[in-house]
C-alpha positions in Angstrom: -30.3 -56.7 -72.0 -28.4 -53.6 -72.8 -31.4 -51.5 -72.2 -31.9 -53.0 -68.8 -28.2 -52.4 -67.9 -28.6 -48.8 -69.0 -31.7 -48.3 -66.8 -29.9 -49.9 -63.9 -26.9 -47.6 -64.3 -29.2 -44.5 -64.5 -31.0 -45.5 -61.3 -27.7 -46.0 -59.6 -26.5 -42.5 -60.7 -29.7 -40.9 -59.5 -29.4 -42.6 -56.1 -25.8 -41.4 -55.7 -26.9 -37.8 -56.6 -29.7 -38.0 -53.9 -27.2 -39.2 -51.4 -24.8 -36.4 -52.2 -27.6 -33.9 -51.8 -28.5 -35.3 -48.4 -24.9 -35.2 -47.3 -24.6 -31.6 -48.5 -27.8 -30.7 -46.7 -26.5 -32.3 -43.5 -23.2 -30.4 -43.9 -25.1 -27.1 -44.3 -27.3 -28.0 -41.3 -24.1 -28.8 -39.3 -22.6 -25.4 -40.1 -25.9 -23.7 -39.0 -25.9 -25.8 -35.8 -22.3 -24.7 -35.0 -23.2 -21.1 -35.6 -26.3 -21.4 -33.4 -24.2 -23.1 -30.7 -21.7 -20.2 -30.8 -24.5 -17.7 -30.4 -25.9 -19.6 -27.4 -22.5 -19.8 -25.8 -22.0 -16.1 -26.3 -25.4 -15.4 -24.9 -24.7 -17.6 -21.9 -21.4 -15.9 -21.3 -23.0 -12.5 -21.5 -25.7 -13.6 -19.1 -23.2 -15.0 -16.6 -21.1 -11.8 -16.8 -24.2 -9.6 -16.3 -25.3 -11.7 -13.3 -21.8 -11.6 -11.8 -21.5 -7.9 -12.4 -24.8 -7.2 -10.6 -24.1 -9.6 -7.8 -20.6 -8.1 -7.1 -21.3 -4.5 -8.0 -20.0 -2.0 -5.5 -19.4 1.8 -5.1 -16.6 3.3 -3.1 -16.6 7.0 -2.0 -14.4 8.5 0.6 -11.5 10.8 1.3 -7.9 10.7 2.5 -5.5 13.4 3.6 -1.7 13.7 3.6 0.5 16.7 4.5 4.2 17.5 5.0 5.3 20.1 7.5 9.1 20.1 7.7 10.5 20.7 11.2 12.9 23.2 9.6 11.2 24.9 6.6 13.3 25.0 3.5 13.2 27.2 0.4 13.5 24.3 -1.9 12.0 20.8 -2.1 11.9 17.8 -4.5 8.6 16.0 -5.0 7.4 13.1 -7.2 3.7 12.7 -7.5 2.6 9.4 -9.3 -1.0 8.5 -9.6 -2.7 5.5 -11.3 -6.3 5.5 -12.6 -7.2 8.9 -11.2 -7.1 12.6 -12.2 -4.3 14.8 -10.7 -4.9 18.5 -10.0 -2.0 20.6 -8.7 -2.4 24.1 -7.3 -0.7 26.5 -4.9 -1.6 28.4 -1.7 -0.1 31.7 -0.6 -0.9 30.9 3.1 2.4 31.4 4.9 1.5 28.8 7.6 0.4 26.1 5.1 2.1 22.8 4.8 4.9 22.4 2.2 2.4 20.1 0.4 -1.0 18.9 1.3 -2.8 16.1 -0.6 -6.6 15.5 -0.6 -7.8 12.3 -2.3 -11.5 12.2 -3.2 -12.3 8.5 -4.0 -15.3 7.9 -6.2 -15.4 4.7 -8.3 -17.8 1.9 -9.0 -17.8 -1.5 -10.8 -17.8 -5.3 -10.6 -16.1 -7.1 -7.7 -16.2 -3.9 -5.6 -19.0 -5.0 -3.3 -18.0 -4.4 0.4 -14.6 -3.1 -0.8 -12.8 0.0 0.4 -10.3 2.3 -1.2 -7.5 0.4 0.4 -8.6 -2.7 -1.5 -8.3 -0.9 -4.8 -5.3 1.5 -4.3 -1.9 1.0 -2.8 -0.8 4.4 -1.4 2.5 5.6 0.0 3.6 9.0 1.3 7.2 9.6 2.0 8.1 13.1 3.2 11.4 12.2 5.0 13.6 11.3 2.0 15.6 13.8 0.0 13.3 13.0 -2.9 9.8 13.1 -1.4 7.1 11.0 -3.0 3.4 10.4 -3.1 2.2 7.3 -5.0 -1.2 5.9 -5.5 -1.4 2.8 -7.7 -4.1 0.4 -8.5 -3.2 -2.7 -6.5 -5.8 -5.4 -7.5 -6.9 -5.8 -11.1 -9.8 -8.1 -10.0 -11.5 -5.0 -8.6 -13.0 -3.8 -11.9 -13.9 -0.1 -11.7 -16.2 0.6 -14.6 -17.0 4.2 -13.4 -13.9 6.1 -12.3 -14.1 9.7 -10.9 -11.3 9.7 -8.3 -9.3 12.9 -8.1 -6.1 13.7 -6.3 -5.8 17.4 -5.2 -2.2 18.4 -4.4 -1.6 21.9 -3.0 1.9 23.3 -2.8 3.1 26.2 -0.8 3.9 29.3 -2.9 7.4 30.7 -2.3 9.1 27.3 -2.1 11.2 26.4 -5.2 10.1 22.9 -6.3 11.8 20.2 -8.4 8.4 18.7 -9.3 7.6 15.5 -11.2 3.9 14.7 -11.7 2.5 11.7 -13.6 -0.6 9.6 -14.2 -0.9 6.3 -15.9 -4.7 6.7 -16.7 -6.0 10.2 -15.8 -5.8 13.9 -16.6 -3.4 16.3 -15.1 -4.1 20.0 -14.5 -1.3 22.3 -13.1 -2.0 25.9 -12.3 1.0 28.0 -11.2 0.6 31.4 -9.6 2.6 34.5 -10.3 6.3 34.6 -9.3 6.6 30.9 -8.5 10.0 29.2 -9.0 11.0 25.7 -10.0 14.4 24.1 -10.3 12.8 21.7 -12.9 9.2 20.8 -13.9 8.2 17.4 -15.5 4.6 16.6 -16.2 3.6 13.3 -18.0 0.4 11.3 -18.6 0.2 7.9 -20.3 -3.5 8.0 -21.1 -5.0 11.4 -20.3 -4.9 15.1 -21.2 -2.5 17.6 -19.7 -3.1 21.3 -19.0 -0.4 23.5 -17.6 -0.7 27.2 -16.9 2.3 29.3 -15.7 1.5 32.6 -14.0 3.4 35.8 -14.7 6.9 35.8 -13.5 7.3 32.0 -13.2 11.0 31.0 -13.2 12.2 27.5 -14.1 15.9 27.4 -13.6 16.1 23.9 -15.2 14.1 22.3 -17.9 10.4 22.1 -18.7 9.0 18.8 -20.0 5.3 18.1 -20.7 4.3 14.9 -22.5 1.2 12.7 -23.1 1.3 9.3 -24.8 -2.4 9.2 -25.6 -4.0 12.6 -24.9 -3.7 16.3 -25.7 -1.2 18.8 -24.2 -2.1 22.4 -23.6 0.6 24.8 -22.2 0.2 28.5 -21.6 3.0 30.8 -20.3 3.2 34.6 -20.1 6.0 36.7 -18.8 8.2 33.9 -17.5 11.7 32.6 -17.7 12.8 29.1 -18.5 16.5 28.6 -18.4 16.6 24.9 -19.5 15.3 23.0 -22.5 11.5 23.1 -23.2 10.1 19.9 -24.6 6.4 19.6 -25.3 5.2 16.4 -26.9 2.2 14.1 -27.5 2.3 10.7 -29.2 -1.4 10.4 -30.1 -3.0 13.7 -29.6 -2.5 17.4 -30.1 -0.1 19.9 -28.7 -0.8 23.6 -28.1 2.0 25.7 -26.7 1.4 29.5 -26.2 4.2 31.7 -24.8 4.0 35.4 -24.1 7.0 37.6 -23.2 8.8 34.5 -21.9 12.6 34.2 -21.9 13.2 30.8 -23.5 17.0 30.6 -23.0 17.4 27.3 -24.8 14.5 27.6 -27.2 11.6 25.3 -27.5 10.8 21.9 -29.2 7.2 20.7 -29.9 6.4 17.3 -31.4 3.5 15.0 -32.1 3.3 11.6 -33.8 -0.4 11.6 -34.6 -2.1 15.0 -34.2 -1.6 18.7 -34.9 1.0 20.9 -33.2 0.5 24.6 -32.6 3.1 27.0 -31.4 2.6 30.6 -30.6 5.3 33.1 -29.4 4.3 36.6 -28.7 7.1 39.0 -27.6 9.2 36.1 -26.5 12.9 36.3 -25.8 14.7 33.5 -27.6 18.2 32.1 -27.0 17.6 28.9 -28.9 15.8 27.3 -31.8 12.1 26.9 -32.3 11.5 23.4 -33.6 8.1 21.8 -34.4 7.5 18.3 -35.9 4.6 16.1 -36.7 4.5 12.6 -38.3 0.8 12.5 -39.1 -0.6 16.0 -38.5 -0.3 19.6 -39.4 1.8 22.3 -37.8 0.8 25.9 -37.1 3.3 28.5 -36.0 2.6 32.1 -35.1 5.7 34.2 -34.1 5.3 37.9 -33.3 7.9 40.5 -32.3 10.5 38.2 -30.8 13.8 39.4 -29.3 16.9 37.3 -29.9 20.0 36.8 -27.8 21.6 34.8 -30.6 21.0 33.7 -34.1 18.2 31.1 -34.2 16.5 28.6 -36.5 12.8 28.2 -36.8 12.0 24.8 -38.3 8.9 22.8 -39.0 8.8 19.2 -40.3 5.8 17.1 -41.2 5.5 13.8 -42.9 1.8 13.8 -43.7 0.3 17.2 -43.1 0.6 20.8 -43.8 2.7 23.6 -42.3 1.4 27.2 -41.9 3.8 29.7 -40.3 3.4 33.4 -39.8 6.2 35.7 -38.7 5.4 39.3 -37.8 8.3 41.5 -36.7 7.8 45.2 -36.0 11.5 45.8 -35.0 14.9 44.3 -35.6 15.2 41.1 -33.4 18.9 41.7 -33.1 20.2 38.5 -34.8 19.7 36.5 -37.9 16.8 34.0 -38.4 16.9 30.9 -40.5 13.6 29.4 -41.4 13.3 25.7 -42.6 9.9 24.2 -43.4 9.6 20.7 -45.0 6.7 18.3 -45.6 6.4 15.1 -47.5 2.7 15.1 -48.3 1.1 18.4 -47.7 1.4 22.2 -48.2 3.9 24.7 -46.8 2.9 28.3 -46.4 5.1 31.0 -44.8 3.9 34.5 -44.2 6.5 37.1 -43.2 5.5 40.7 -42.2 8.3 43.0 -41.1 8.8 46.6 -40.0 11.2 49.2 -41.3 14.4 47.3 -40.2 15.1 43.6 -40.0 18.1 41.4 -39.6 19.1 38.9 -42.3 16.6 36.1 -42.9 17.3 32.9 -44.7 14.6 30.4 -45.5 14.2 27.0 -47.1 10.7 25.7 -47.9 10.2 22.3 -49.3 7.2 20.1 -50.2 7.4 16.7 -51.9 3.7 16.6 -52.8 1.8 19.8 -52.2 1.8 23.6 -52.6 4.7 25.8 -51.4 3.8 29.4 -50.7 5.7 32.5 -49.5 4.4 36.0 -48.8 6.8 38.6 -47.6 5.8 42.2 -46.9 8.3 44.8 -45.6 6.6 47.8 -44.2 2.9 47.0 -43.5 0.4 44.2 -43.9 -1.5 43.8 -47.1 -3.4 40.8 -48.4 -1.2 38.8 -50.9 -2.5 38.6 -54.5 -2.2 35.6 -56.7 1.4 34.4 -56.3 4.0 34.4 -58.9 6.2 31.4 -59.6 9.8 31.4 -58.5 12.2 29.1 -56.7 15.1 31.3 -55.5 14.6 34.7 -53.9 17.4 37.2 -53.1 16.8 40.8 -52.5 18.6 43.7 -50.7 16.8 46.9 -49.6 19.4 49.5 -49.1 17.1 52.1 -47.6 15.7 49.8 -44.9 18.1 47.0 -44.2 16.2 43.9 -45.1 17.9 40.9 -46.6 16.3 37.6 -47.5 18.1 34.6 -48.9 16.0 31.5 -49.6 15.1 28.4 -51.5 11.6 27.2 -52.3 11.1 23.7 -53.8 8.4 21.2 -54.6 8.6 17.8 -56.3 4.9 17.4 -57.2 2.9 20.6 -56.7 2.9 24.4 -57.1 5.0 27.3 -55.7 3.4 30.6 -54.9 5.5 33.6 -53.9 4.7 37.3 -53.4 7.0 40.0 -52.0 6.3 43.7 -51.3 8.5 46.4 -49.9 6.6 49.6 -49.0 
């Protein structure tokens, strides 16, 4: 009797195990079916999207022209150029009979839902040359018109000899500005949300106000030669690089260059400075090259980086006229300062600091030589009575090394 009960219990246990296995198999099969259904839905959606794209695909090409010829020509004018989803190229003409501004738009875009469409279906354009602040705006008006290929370009031509207060911007598109020699501005502001910016200032360009060039996502390249900028100079990129090169330019209020994610490079060659030189990067390196500058006041040259290195070179063949204070600081990265001076030089004070990294200083008074392996020091103070050359400074590092070399020939 007991043996029969045991066999019955064993058979019951085996049946339950088989049922559990079948349930588990069904569950696994159910998961596979859900996954397969997901793939089928995705494939169906992709197929529908492809069919709709092909069925509604369209291409738009064409041109548009705008111009402003004031009844009474003026020596100054204020213009705001704002473009969405297109490149903006700005140049100048020396033709004395040319309009104050002429704008040529070359439409060229293709994509879904653009079949049988025109540029007016995609862009909303306004041109106001009667107000005190004159404007040209070209904005995308219908998001259902999906331009997958976009090559539209706006060409703006300004009349040389007119002093402009110019603001130029794009939301998605590159900006190129080329300024001829001896052109004047009361202010210049160039900005791109998503796009690269290139600005070239010809010899003798005068900006009586400020210069601002900024890109949110994109690179900024600025080149200036023998120019004069009386107001603040602010060059910045949020995600991208900044390169600013100045020749014998009079920067009355100095220059500030900044990036959030990307490298920043500043070059000053024979510039005249009446303000500080400031470069900063959150995640990125800083490079500074300063050669034979003339000062109208004492200035500060500073570089700050959170994650990145700073490399700065100062070459001075003559006394700049006023004192220079150099401050370089990084959190994670190296700081390297190379100073090469001529026979005379004003007082220089420097502070170099690195939390995690190498801090290096090389100073040569008299002629360039390659620095040997650095010696270790953290405070430098020297006075050369024969050739006036005074340096006061502090070098510090929390986790890292300090290299220093000085030579007076």
